[in-house]
C-alpha positions in Angstrom: 22.4 18.6 -7.1 18.9 18.6 -5.7 16.8 16.0 -3.8 13.2 16.4 -4.9 10.2 14.8 -3.1 6.9 14.3 -4.8 3.6 13.4 -3.1 1.0 11.8 -5.3 -2.1 9.6 -5.7 -2.9 6.8 -8.1 -5.5 4.4 -9.2 -3.7 1.1 -9.3 -6.3 -0.8 -11.4 -4.4 -0.6 -14.7 -0.9 -1.0 -13.4 1.2 -4.1 -13.0 2.1 -3.0 -9.5 4.2 -0.1 -8.4 7.8 -1.3 -9.0 9.4 -0.7 -12.4 9.3 -3.8 -14.6 10.6 -4.1 -18.2 7.8 -4.0 -20.7 5.0 -3.6 -18.2 3.0 -0.5 -17.2 3.9 0.4 -13.6 3.5 3.5 -11.4 7.2 3.9 -10.9 7.9 3.3 -14.6 5.4 6.0 -15.7 6.8 8.6 -13.3 10.4 7.9 -14.1 9.6 8.0 -17.9 8.0 11.5 -17.4 10.9 12.7 -15.3 13.4 11.6 -18.0 11.5 13.7 -20.6 11.7 16.7 -18.2 15.2 16.4 -16.8 17.0 14.5 -19.6 18.4 12.3 -16.8 17.9 8.6 -15.9 15.8 9.1 -12.7 15.6 6.4 -9.9 12.7 7.0 -7.6 13.1 6.1 -3.9 9.6 5.5 -2.6 7.8 5.0 0.8 6.2 1.8 -0.3 5.6 -0.6 -3.2 2.1 -1.6 -3.8 0.9 -4.8 -5.5 -0.8 -5.0 -8.9 -4.3 -3.4 -8.6 -3.6 -1.6 -5.3 -4.3 2.1 -5.0 -2.6 5.0 -3.2 -4.4 8.0 -1.6 -1.0 9.2 -0.5 2.4 8.1 -1.7 5.8 9.8 -1.5 9.0 9.4 -3.6 12.2 11.3 -3.9 14.9 11.5 -6.6 18.3 13.2 -7.1 18.5 15.6 -10.1 20.6 18.4 -11.5 17.7 19.9 -13.4 17.5 23.7 -13.3 13.7 23.8 -13.9 12.1 25.7 -11.0 10.4 23.5 -8.3 7.2 25.5 -8.6 6.9 24.5 -12.3 7.7 20.8 -11.9 4.3 19.9 -10.5 2.4 21.3 -13.5 4.8 19.9 -16.1 4.8 16.4 -14.5 1.0 16.2 -14.4 0.8 17.2 -18.1 3.0 14.2 -19.0 1.6 11.6 -16.7 -1.5 9.4 -17.4 -4.8 10.3 -15.8 -4.5 7.6 -13.2 -1.5 9.3 -11.5 -1.8 12.8 -10.1 1.1 14.7 -8.5 -0.2 16.7 -5.5 3.0 18.4 -4.4 6.7 18.8 -5.4 9.3 20.1 -3.0 13.0 20.2 -2.4 14.3 18.3 0.6 17.7 17.8 2.2 20.1 15.5 0.4 20.0 12.9 3.2 16.2 12.6 3.1 14.8 9.2 1.9 11.1 8.6 1.3 11.6 5.0 2.3 14.0 5.2 5.3 12.9 8.5 6.7 9.2 7.4 7.0 8.0 6.8 10.6 4.9 4.9 9.7 2.6 3.8 6.9 -1.1 3.2 7.0 -3.5 1.3 4.7 -7.2 1.0 4.4 -9.0 -2.1 3.0 -12.6 -1.6 1.8 -15.1 -4.4 1.9 -18.6 -4.0 0.5 -21.8 -6.0 0.0 -23.0 -3.5 -2.6 -22.0 -5.2 -5.9 -22.0 -2.5 -8.6 -19.6 -1.6 -11.4 -18.8 1.8 -10.0 -17.0 0.6 -6.9 -15.7 -2.8 -8.0 -12.2 -1.4 -8.6 -11.9 0.1 -5.1 -13.7 -2.3 -2.7 -13.8 -6.1 -2.4 -17.3 -7.7 -2.5 -18.5 -9.8 0.4 -22.1 -10.9 0.2 -23.1 -10.6 3.9 -23.1 -7.8 6.5 -20.0 -7.9 8.6 -20.1 -7.7 12.4 -17.5 -5.0 13.3 -17.2 -6.3 16.9 -16.4 -9.8 15.6 -13.9 -8.5 13.0 -12.1 -6.3 15.5 -11.8 -9.2 17.9 -10.1 -11.3 15.2 -7.7 -8.4 14.4 -6.8 -7.7 18.0 -3.7 -10.0 18.3 -2.0 -8.0 15.5 -1.2 -5.0 17.7 2.4 -4.8 18.8 5.8 -6.2 17.6 5.6 -9.5 15.8 7.5 -11.7 13.4 5.2 -11.6 10.3 7.0 -14.3 8.4 3.7 -16.1 7.8 2.1 -13.0 6.4 4.2 -12.5 3.2 4.4 -14.2 -0.2 7.3 -16.4 -1.2 8.8 -13.7 -3.5 9.1 -11.2 -0.7 12.7 -10.0 -0.7 12.8 -8.4 2.8 15.7 -9.5 5.0 13.7 -9.1 8.2 10.1 -10.0 8.9 9.7 -8.3 12.3 7.2 -5.4 12.1 5.3 -3.3 14.6 1.5 -2.6 14.2 0.5 0.5 16.0 -3.2 0.4 15.3 -5.8 -1.8 13.6 -9.5 -1.1 13.5 -12.5 -2.1 11.4 -15.2 0.7 11.0 -18.3 1.4 9.0 -18.0 3.6 5.9 -21.7 3.5 5.0 -24.6 1.1 5.2 -23.0 -1.4 2.8 -19.2 -0.9 3.2 -16.6 -1.2 6.0 -12.9 -0.5 6.0 -10.1 -2.1 7.9 -7.5 0.5 8.9 -3.9 -0.7 9.7 -1.1 1.5 10.8 2.5 0.2 11.3 6.1 1.1 10.9 6.4 -0.9 7.7 4.8 -3.8 5.9 6.0 -6.9 4.0 4.9 -7.8 0.4 1.2 -8.6 0.5 1.1 -8.6 4.3 -2.1 -6.6 4.6 -3.9 -8.6 1.9 -3.0 -11.8 3.8 -4.2 -10.3 7.1 -7.5 -9.4 5.5 -7.8 -12.8 3.8 -7.1 -14.7 7.0 -9.5 -12.5 9.0 -12.4 -13.1 6.5 -11.5 -16.8 6.5 -11.9 -16.9 10.3 -15.0 -14.8 10.2 -16.7 -17.1 7.7 -15.7 -20.2 9.7 -13.4 -21.6 7.1 -10.5 -21.2 9.5 -10.4 -21.9 13.3 -10.8 -18.8 15.6 -7.2 -19.1 16.8 -5.6 -19.3 13.3 -4.3 -15.7 13.0 -2.8 -15.8 16.5 -1.2 -19.2 15.8 0.4 -17.7 12.6 1.9 -14.9 14.7 3.1 -17.1 17.6 4.7 -19.7 15.3 6.5 -17.8 12.5 8.7 -20.7 11.5 5.8 -23.1 11.1 4.1 -23.1 7.7 0.5 -22.1 7.6 -1.8 -21.9 4.5 -2.5 -18.4 3.4 -5.6 -16.6 2.0 -4.7 -13.5 0.0 -7.5 -11.0 -0.3 -8.1 -9.3 -3.7 -5.9 -6.3 -4.3 -8.7 -3.9 -5.5 -9.9 -3.1 -1.9 -6.5 -2.0 -0.7 -5.5 1.6 -0.5 -2.2 3.1 0.8 -3.7 5.9 2.8 -0.9 7.8 4.7 2.8 8.1 5.1 4.1 9.8 8.3 7.5 11.6 8.5 
C-alpha cells in the first residue's frame, strides 16, 4: 500500500470545476480516469482545494492510496501522456500513509487578476475592468479581512462546510504591469467561492455601488443576510499550498 502525492497545474477554462461530477468534464475526474488506466484501481483523490468552474491552479496537490507496483519515477511521465493538455503533472512522490493533501496543508494562497486590457489572449485568465484601479484605495477596502473571522456571508448557499470561521494571514493588491493588478490572499483555508465574493464586494465598494463599510459589516454581522457580488471565475488562480 502506497500513498502517492502529485503536484500539478491546470487551466480551468474548459472544466466544470475541480470536483468529480457524473457526465461532466472536471479536473478530479480527468486525473482519476487516467490513474485508473494506469493502476487498474478505482482511485479517490484527496486534494488541497476544490476550485470553481473556470478557476485555474498554478499549484495544486492531491494524494491517493494505491497498490500499484509501477515505479514512482515513471508515474509522472505516464500520467502526463494520458492527461489532456490543460492539466500538467509537475511532480509525483511517495509520502507517509497518514499524509492528507487537504488536512496536512498549513495554508492556501490565491491570486485574482484584474485588467483594463481587453484582448482575447488574456480573457481566460484575468477579469476585465474598464478603469485604472487605485491600489491604495483597494488595499484600504481589503484591510478588515486580516485575522480570524466568521465568513458566513462570503460563501454561496451550496457550500457544504460545517464551519465558516477562517483566518486570513495576508491580503494585498499590487501591480502586475501597466494594465493589470492582482489581489493576493493567503489564509488557512477558504469557503466555496469565498475569494470571488471578496473580490466582487471590493469592486462594488470601489465603484460606489456599495457603501464603504459594507465589507466590514459583512464580517461583523455573519448571521445577518447581505447581498453578494460574485466576481467572474476566470481571474482567479490557486497559487500556492503550504505544508
